[in-house]
N, C-alpha and C positions, 0 to 999 in steps of 0.2 A: 247294218252294222257288218264289220268285217270278222266273221265266225260267230259263233253263237254267244249269248247271254254269258255262258259258264265260261267259255274262254277269254270273253273281255274281262270277266271278274277276276280270272287266274293272272292276267297281264297286269290288272290295276293293283290288285294287292300284293303279288310277289314283288311286282316292280316298286310298290310303296315300301313294302319290308325292307328292300335292300337300298333304296335311296334314304329312307329313314334312318337305316344302320349308317350309312355313310354321312349323313347329316348329324347323328350324334357324336362321332367320330371329329368331325370338323367344326362342331359346335354352330350349327347352323338350326333355325328355327323348322320344325317339322312341317308346317303349313308351306313352307316354300318347297321343300321337296314334292310334297303332292300337287302343287300347281304346276311345279316344272315337269313332272311327269305327264301330266295332261298334255302340257304342250308338245313334249317328246312322242307320246304314244297316239296323240289325236289326229283327226282328219287332216290338219294343216302340217304335222309334222311325218312321222313313220306311216300314218294312217293304220296302224295295227287295231286301234278301237275307233270306228269308223263313225258309229251313230252316238256322239256325244249329247246331243239333245235328249235322248230317251235316258242317258245315264243321270243328265241334269234333273228330269222329272223323278227318277227314282231317288235322286239325293236330297231332293227337296223333302222327303219324308225324314231325314235327320234334322232338318232346321224345323219342322212340326214337332218331333220329339224334344227337342232341345227348350221350345217355347212352354211345351207342356211340363216337362222338369223344373223350369224357371217358376212356373205356376204352383207347382206343388210345394215348394218353399217359400212362398209369398203369403203372409197372412194378410186377409181383406183389409183390414183395418190400418195396418202398415202401408199397404200399395195405394189407398186413397189418400194417405197423408203425402207419400212422397209424389204422387201425380200433381197434386196442389202445390208442392213446393218446386217442382219442376218445370212447370207450365211456362212459366215467363222465360226461362232459360231456353227452353226448347223453341218458343216462338221467336224469340229474337235472335238467336243462333241461326235458326233456319232461314229468316230472312239475310242475315249476313252473308250466310254461305251462298246462298242464291244468287245474290248480287255478284260475289266473288267469282261464280262459275260462268254466269253471264258475262261479266266483264271479259275474262278470261278468253271465252269463246269470239266474242266480237274484235277482239284484238288480233285473234288468230285467223280472221277473214270468214266467219262462219255468219249465215244470215242471222237477223233478229230471232226468227222463231227457233232456228237451232241453237242459238245462245240462250234462249229462255229454257229450251228443254234442258240444255247443260247445266243451267243454273237449277232447275229442279232435281237433277241428278245427284248433283254435289251437297244437296243440303242435309242429307243423312249420313250417320256413321254406320259401321258394320257390326249387327248383331253377332253373328258368327265370331268374328276376330275379338269383340270387345267381351263378349261372355267366355269364350274358348281361353282366353287368356287370363282371365280373374280367377284368383283362386277360391275353390269350392268354399273355404271357410268365411272369406271376404264377401262373396256371392251371397250367402244366405245369413249371414249374422253380422255384418258390418255395414257401417253407413256408405261406405265405397259402393257396395253391392245393391244397396237399396236405390240410391240416386242413379247408379247406372241401369239398371231396370227400369226405372221411371222415365230417365231421358230417352233411352232408346223405344220403350213402348210409346211414348208420345210420339216420336219421329215416326214409328211405324202408322200411327193414325194420320199423320200428315202424308206420307208416302202413299198410303190406300186412297185417300183423297185425290193426289195427283194423278195417280193411275187410272181412277175411275173417270176423270177427265180426260186422260189419254186414249182410254178404251172408245169411251163415247164420241170422242173426236173422229173416229173412224169413219162415221157417216157424214162427217163434213159439217155438224154443230155440235156443241154440247149438250147432254141430255141432262137436264138438272132434274127431271123426275127420276131418273136412275140414282142420281147422286143423292136425293133427298130419301129414296128408299134405303139405301146404304146405312145414311146417317140414322134414320130411324131403327134399323135392325140391330145395332149395338145394344141399346138397352133392353129389347125383346130378347136378344140372345141371352144376355146377363142373366134376365128374370127366369129364362125357360131352364137355363143349367142349374141355376140355385134351386129352382122347384125340383126338376128331376134328381138331384143330389138327394135332398130331402126324403123324398118319398119313394124313390126307386134305388139309387145306386148303393147309399149308405146302408138301407136295411139288408140288401144282397151282400155287402160285403162283411156285415155284423154277422151274417148266417153262415157263409161260406169262407170266413177269413182263414181257416185251417188247410184251405187246397190251394196251394199256391199255383198251380197251373191256373185255376179258375181266376183267381186274382189278376194274376198276369194278362189272360185273355180279356177279362172285364176291363182291366185299366187301357188295353189298347185299344178296343172297341170304342169305349168312351172318349179317348182322346179323339181318333179319327173320325167318329160321328157327329161330336160337336164341330170339330174342324170342316167338315163337309156341310154343315149347316150353316156356317159363316160363310162358306164360300157361296152359297146360295142366296143367301142375305145381301150379298155385295160388299162383304167384308173380305177378309183373306183368311185362310186356313191356320196361318201362324197365329192370329189374333184369338181364332176360335180354340184353337189347342190351349194358348195361354190361358183364356177363361175356363177351360175345362179343367187346368191344373188348379187355378185360384178355387174353384168351387169345391174341391175335395181336399184344400190344402189343411183344414181344420181335422180332418179325420186321422186316428192314430196310425192308419195303415199307409198313410200318404208317403212316409220316408221309406218303407218296404217296397213301395212301387217304384219309387224315385231308383233306389238302388239296383233293382233288377232291370231296369231301362236303360242305364247309362251305356252299356256295352252294345247295345243296338243302336243306340244314338250315335256313338263313334263310328261304327260301321258306315253308316249313311253319310256322316259328315265326310270322310275320306272321299267317298264318291262326289260330294258337291265341290271339294276343292280341287280334284282331278277334271271334273267337267269344267272349272272356271278356267284350268288353264288350256284345256282341249278347244275351248269355243272359240278362242281367239286367233284370227289370221294373221300371221306375221308379214304377208306378202303387202299388206296396206300399211306397215309399221313405219317405213321411211316417210311416207306422205304426213303422218301424225305424231311421229316420234318426237320431234322438239317442242310443238305446240302441248302435248300430252304430257310430256315431262314438266314442263313450265306450271299447267295447271296442277299436277299432282305435287310439286314442290310448294306452290301457293296454299294448296290444301294442308299439306303436312305442317306449314308454319302457322297458318292464319287459325285453323282449328283450335291446337291446345293454348294459343294465346286468348283467343275469344272464349273458350270454358273455362280459363284460369281467372279472367277477369269477370265474367258474368257469374260464375260460382263463387268467387272470393266477394263479390258485391252482394251476394245473396248471404253472406256470414259463413260459409263454408271456410275450413282452415284452409292455408294456402298449399300444405302439403297434399290435402286431399283433392283440391282444385287441379293442381298441376298433375296428380296422379290420372284423375278421370279426363282430363285434357288431352293428354298423349294417349290414354287407352280408346278414347273416341276419334283419335286426330286422323282419321282416314275415310275415303268414301265408303260406301254401302253395297250389299248386294242389289238393293234396288236400282242403283245406278244402272247396273246391267241389264235390269229388267224395262227400267224405264227406257233405255236406249233401243233396246229390241222392239218394245210396243210402239214407240214413236217412229222408227224406221218401218216397222209392217204398218203403221196407218199412214205412211209416206209424208210424215209431219218433217222428217229430217233425213238427209241422204246417208249413203253407207259410208262414206267418210267421216260425217259427224259422230254416226253411231260407233264407228271404231275409235275415235277420239276419246269419247266418253268412256269407251270400255278400258281403253288403255290408260289413260289416266286412274280409271279405279284400280286396275290391278297393279300399276307402280305403287298407289298409296296400301295396297294390301300388304305388298311384299315389304316396302320400307317400314310402314307402321308395324309390321310383325318384329322386325329386326329392333326398332327402336324399343318396343315392350319386352320383347325375350330377353334383350341384353341388359336392360335397366330397371324393370321394375318386377315386383314377384309375381311370379306366374308358373301354372302348372307344367309347361313346357320347357321352362329355362334349362339351359346348358350348365350353368353354375349352381353348385350346391347352395352358396348362399343366398340365390334369389328363388330357387325351387319351393313352389308351395302347392300342394294338392288340393 
């Protein structure tokens, strides 16, 4: 990294404050400002912040905290109901989007293996953009929030399976034993967290709930402790954090914890969007620009239509189906991770990796514009649409 970590934080957050101010005056989404700042200051831009990979690792803390906070507001009974309702939509839509991505990659001249990886990368929607642009009241108390969390969580399970296969393929063959261990790890982790909450965490919170510093420390330790156990079991830290939140959602202190962790979450999410922009190499853009733009447009058109049809067929209202369709009408952070893992395993070339990354980033930007300017969200520039 050029300079110290403190200097990088100065550049990122001062620059983000300046660009965010300009974005507010020009009625632009703040997410776009953070991504553009990363491209400007990152190693492929001015190079003032060189080690974007380190910042990406740090910013992943924000994603973990985000999933933990979502879990805090989800009652277990409601979650199980939503997961049952969203399972068919998730599986059918994931298959459709995989075929869309693979077909576009084949048409662009990539190999069958690269097309398969592209299809896998296009299956999922962005947890960050979907949740970040959903009003808090809708996320916690409305049908749209329940369905979005259910769909995204099931997509995360599918994405983890894809990543497990990609990781295991680095040895030249799929390690089915490793996949089996990961699948068995989920019920083990869920049972362990519920037991730990009942016999350890809730008694401690009940005894020392008047000491805010201790509650904050215990919540952070619980979140990252369960997240790390999930990683060791072959799942993901995000799923571990979500289960950690679910396990204490019924506690009266859950809302107090959620309120105190939100500023910390936002701090790390700014780093995430910065690293997203900083990790892209524009030198390879001319070779993949047109194919990536074509794939991005296809995703932005097909995903809302598919979710509208599938959710409407499942008896959801037309308004809700369209709302969720557009909010989920982009690629996912998992697409970037899949591209990186597949390239590291030499399953795909550097050009294919940047093709996937470029398409994903384009969908992030355009989808953010679509939601910010047309649907209620916390970052809207219009008073009519702004909902916290």
